[in-house]
Z-matrix of the N, CA and C atoms (Angstrom, degrees):
N
C 1 1.456
C 2 1.525 1 108.03
N 3 1.319 2 116.07 1 128.69
C 4 1.454 3 120.74 2 179.45
C 5 1.519 4 109.65 3 -88.96
N 6 1.324 5 116.25 4 135.73
C 7 1.455 6 120.92 5 178.58
C 8 1.516 7 109.01 6 -153.43
N 9 1.344 8 115.02 7 163.65
C 10 1.456 9 122.29 8 179.90
C 11 1.521 10 107.47 9 -123.25
N 12 1.314 11 116.88 10 134.35
C 13 1.463 12 121.26 11 177.89
C 14 1.520 13 108.01 12 -85.13
N 15 1.330 14 116.10 13 126.51
C 16 1.461 15 122.45 14 179.42
C 17 1.526 16 108.31 15 -104.14
N 18 1.307 17 118.90 16 111.49
C 19 1.458 18 121.87 17 179.32
C 20 1.515 19 112.69 18 85.31
N 21 1.336 20 114.95 19 -159.75
C 22 1.455 21 121.84 20 -175.64
C 23 1.519 22 112.52 21 -87.99
N 24 1.320 23 115.63 22 156.68
C 25 1.462 24 122.54 23 172.45
C 26 1.525 25 106.20 24 -91.65
N 27 1.330 26 117.50 25 127.32
C 28 1.462 27 121.74 26 -177.71
C 29 1.525 28 110.60 27 -113.80
N 30 1.319 29 116.41 28 172.49
C 31 1.467 30 123.71 29 179.08
C 32 1.529 31 111.53 30 51.33
N 33 1.320 32 116.57 31 46.25
C 34 1.466 33 121.99 32 -176.29
C 35 1.526 34 110.07 33 -75.28
N 36 1.326 35 116.22 34 132.24
C 37 1.458 36 123.15 35 177.17
C 38 1.520 37 109.39 36 -132.90
N 39 1.324 38 116.16 37 145.51
C 40 1.463 39 121.84 38 171.94
C 41 1.514 40 106.85 39 -98.75
N 42 1.335 41 117.40 40 128.42
C 43 1.459 42 118.53 41 179.38
C 44 1.515 43 114.23 42 -123.53
N 45 1.321 44 118.39 43 0.35
C 46 1.471 45 121.69 44 171.91
C 47 1.522 46 108.73 45 -155.65
N 48 1.336 47 116.04 46 141.94
C 49 1.468 48 121.64 47 -178.76
C 50 1.521 49 108.78 48 -135.68
N 51 1.334 50 115.98 49 138.28
C 52 1.458 51 121.92 50 172.92
C 53 1.514 52 114.02 51 56.61
N 54 1.323 53 116.72 52 -122.98
C 55 1.466 54 121.40 53 -174.77
C 56 1.526 55 113.66 54 -69.23
N 57 1.322 56 118.11 55 -10.71
C 58 1.476 57 121.27 56 174.11
C 59 1.527 58 111.83 57 -71.25
N 60 1.337 59 117.14 58 -16.27
C 61 1.457 60 122.49 59 179.66
C 62 1.524 61 108.81 60 -86.02
N 63 1.336 62 116.92 61 122.92
C 64 1.469 63 121.09 62 -179.21
C 65 1.521 64 112.56 63 -61.70
N 66 1.313 65 117.66 64 -32.88
C 67 1.466 66 123.29 65 -174.10
C 68 1.531 67 113.12 66 -93.44
N 69 1.320 68 118.76 67 16.79
C 70 1.463 69 121.12 68 -171.08
C 71 1.531 70 112.92 69 -59.98
N 72 1.325 71 118.33 70 -39.70
C 73 1.472 72 120.48 71 -179.20
C 74 1.529 73 110.75 72 -64.10
N 75 1.321 74 117.55 73 -42.56
C 76 1.461 75 121.89 74 179.26
C 77 1.530 76 111.03 75 -65.49
N 78 1.334 77 117.23 76 -42.20
C 79 1.466 78 120.94 77 179.12
C 80 1.522 79 111.00 78 -61.28
N 81 1.320 80 116.35 79 -44.89
C 82 1.468 81 119.61 80 179.84
C 83 1.523 82 111.69 81 -65.75
N 84 1.335 83 116.86 82 -35.97
C 85 1.466 84 120.56 83 179.85
C 86 1.530 85 110.95 84 -68.10
N 87 1.349 86 117.69 85 -44.74
C 88 1.464 87 121.41 86 -176.61
C 89 1.521 88 113.35 87 -78.09
N 90 1.336 89 117.72 88 -42.53
C 91 1.463 90 121.40 89 -169.89
C 92 1.524 91 114.52 90 -111.58
N 93 1.331 92 118.06 91 -17.23
C 94 1.460 93 120.60 92 179.61
C 95 1.515 94 112.51 93 109.02
N 96 1.325 95 114.09 94 169.51
C 97 1.461 96 119.71 95 -178.95
C 98 1.517 97 109.54 96 -74.86
N 99 1.283 98 115.05 97 147.53
C 100 1.454 99 121.72 98 179.02
C 101 1.510 100 108.42 99 179.79
N 102 1.301 101 117.10 100 175.61
C 103 1.464 102 121.59 101 176.59
C 104 1.533 103 106.69 102 -87.12
N 105 1.322 104 115.81 103 87.70
C 106 1.454 105 121.48 104 -174.96
C 107 1.517 106 111.70 105 -75.95
N 108 1.349 107 114.76 106 137.93
C 109 1.452 108 122.36 107 176.28
C 110 1.515 109 108.98 108 -132.51
N 111 1.326 110 116.30 109 142.23
C 112 1.456 111 120.52 110 171.70
C 113 1.521 112 105.69 111 -99.15
N 114 1.341 113 116.24 112 127.24
C 115 1.460 114 120.92 113 -172.93
C 116 1.514 115 110.99 114 -128.84
N 117 1.320 116 115.17 115 161.74
C 118 1.456 117 120.77 116 175.60
C 119 1.515 118 109.38 117 -139.85
N 120 1.337 119 115.22 118 155.79
C 121 1.447 120 121.28 119 179.26
C 122 1.518 121 110.79 120 -167.36
N 123 1.325 122 115.48 121 175.76
C 124 1.464 123 123.33 122 -178.06
C 125 1.528 124 108.57 123 -110.62
N 126 1.337 125 116.21 124 134.84
C 127 1.471 126 120.17 125 179.07
C 128 1.524 127 109.93 126 -151.36
N 129 1.326 128 114.50 127 156.79
C 130 1.461 129 120.82 128 172.49
C 131 1.521 130 106.44 129 -87.32
N 132 1.340 131 116.42 130 130.51
C 133 1.467 132 121.43 131 -176.78
C 134 1.525 133 110.67 132 -127.99
N 135 1.336 134 115.16 133 156.93
C 136 1.465 135 121.81 134 173.35
C 137 1.523 136 106.91 135 -114.76
N 138 1.327 137 116.22 136 122.25
C 139 1.457 138 121.47 137 179.11
C 140 1.530 139 110.09 138 -80.65
N 141 1.325 140 116.76 139 170.32
C 142 1.460 141 122.32 140 -177.87
C 143 1.526 142 112.36 141 -60.35
N 144 1.348 143 117.01 142 -28.75
C 145 1.471 144 119.78 143 179.78
C 146 1.528 145 112.98 144 -82.15
N 147 1.347 146 117.69 145 0.27
C 148 1.457 147 121.94 146 177.27
C 149 1.509 148 114.62 147 95.41
N 150 1.321 149 118.52 148 -9.16
C 151 1.472 150 120.33 149 -179.80
C 152 1.524 151 110.23 150 -75.26
N 153 1.340 152 115.55 151 146.52
C 154 1.465 153 122.39 152 -178.39
C 155 1.520 154 108.68 153 -109.98
N 156 1.334 155 116.03 154 132.15
C 157 1.461 156 121.66 155 -177.63
C 158 1.519 157 109.92 156 -138.57
N 159 1.335 158 115.43 157 159.02
C 160 1.451 159 122.42 158 167.53
C 161 1.518 160 105.71 159 -92.35
N 162 1.344 161 117.71 160 133.34
C 163 1.465 162 119.94 161 -173.79
C 164 1.516 163 111.04 162 -142.66
N 165 1.343 164 114.90 163 153.65
C 166 1.452 165 121.06 164 169.38
C 167 1.530 166 106.89 165 -90.48
N 168 1.327 167 115.81 166 126.33
C 169 1.459 168 122.00 167 -178.61
C 170 1.521 169 110.08 168 -113.40
N 171 1.317 170 116.95 169 146.99
C 172 1.458 171 122.99 170 172.02
C 173 1.527 172 107.17 171 -121.56
N 174 1.342 173 116.26 172 146.55
C 175 1.452 174 120.78 173 178.28
C 176 1.527 175 109.28 174 -158.33
N 177 1.349 176 115.12 175 168.99
C 178 1.458 177 122.20 176 174.66
C 179 1.522 178 107.21 177 -107.05
N 180 1.341 179 115.66 178 146.86
C 181 1.455 180 119.98 179 -177.14
C 182 1.521 181 109.46 180 -146.93
N 183 1.332 182 116.73 181 141.13
C 184 1.462 183 122.12 182 175.21
C 185 1.521 184 108.79 183 -141.07
N 186 1.322 185 115.84 184 144.36
C 187 1.456 186 121.64 185 178.17
C 188 1.519 187 109.45 186 -61.99
N 189 1.311 188 116.93 187 131.49
C 190 1.454 189 122.09 188 179.69
C 191 1.520 190 113.75 189 84.13
N 192 1.327 191 117.80 190 -14.07
C 193 1.467 192 122.05 191 -179.74
C 194 1.518 193 109.98 192 -110.18
N 195 1.321 194 116.73 193 -40.75
C 196 1.453 195 121.51 194 176.97
C 197 1.517 196 113.56 195 101.77
N 198 1.325 197 115.39 196 -168.57
C 199 1.465 198 122.86 197 -179.28
C 200 1.516 199 110.12 198 -85.93
N 201 1.329 200 116.35 199 133.02
C 202 1.465 201 121.49 200 -177.57
C 203 1.516 202 110.01 201 -134.83
N 204 1.319 203 116.04 202 149.44
C 205 1.466 204 125.03 203 169.36
C 206 1.530 205 113.83 204 57.95
N 207 1.312 206 115.91 205 59.15
C 208 1.467 207 120.37 206 174.18
C 209 1.519 208 109.87 207 -65.02
N 210 1.321 209 116.95 208 141.22
C 211 1.461 210 120.88 209 171.77
C 212 1.513 211 109.38 210 -142.35
N 213 1.337 212 114.93 211 148.80
C 214 1.455 213 121.72 212 177.91
C 215 1.513 214 107.85 213 -83.19
N 216 1.328 215 116.14 214 122.14
C 217 1.458 216 120.25 215 178.34
C 218 1.529 217 109.43 216 -89.61
N 219 1.322 218 117.96 217 -43.40
C 220 1.464 219 120.85 218 174.99
C 221 1.528 220 109.75 219 -161.85
N 222 1.324 221 114.99 220 151.81
C 223 1.456 222 121.24 221 174.67
C 224 1.520 223 107.26 222 -89.45
N 225 1.315 224 116.62 223 136.80
C 226 1.470 225 121.28 224 -177.82
C 227 1.515 226 111.74 225 -103.61
């Protein structure tokens, strides 16, 4: 699903680090080595149909690499 993040992501939490992440081997292969964290937060998003929603987002993040692979976990 294509979407655009409008503004900042708030209430950010880390809920998995390093080997706790199931996808760690794939992340390192595609993006490189780093201290990978799986994080979640709340943000206002615009969906492909133009509607605007508040949503919980999950993504992977590593220092020096940045935020990768955002996904919508649920619309609030």
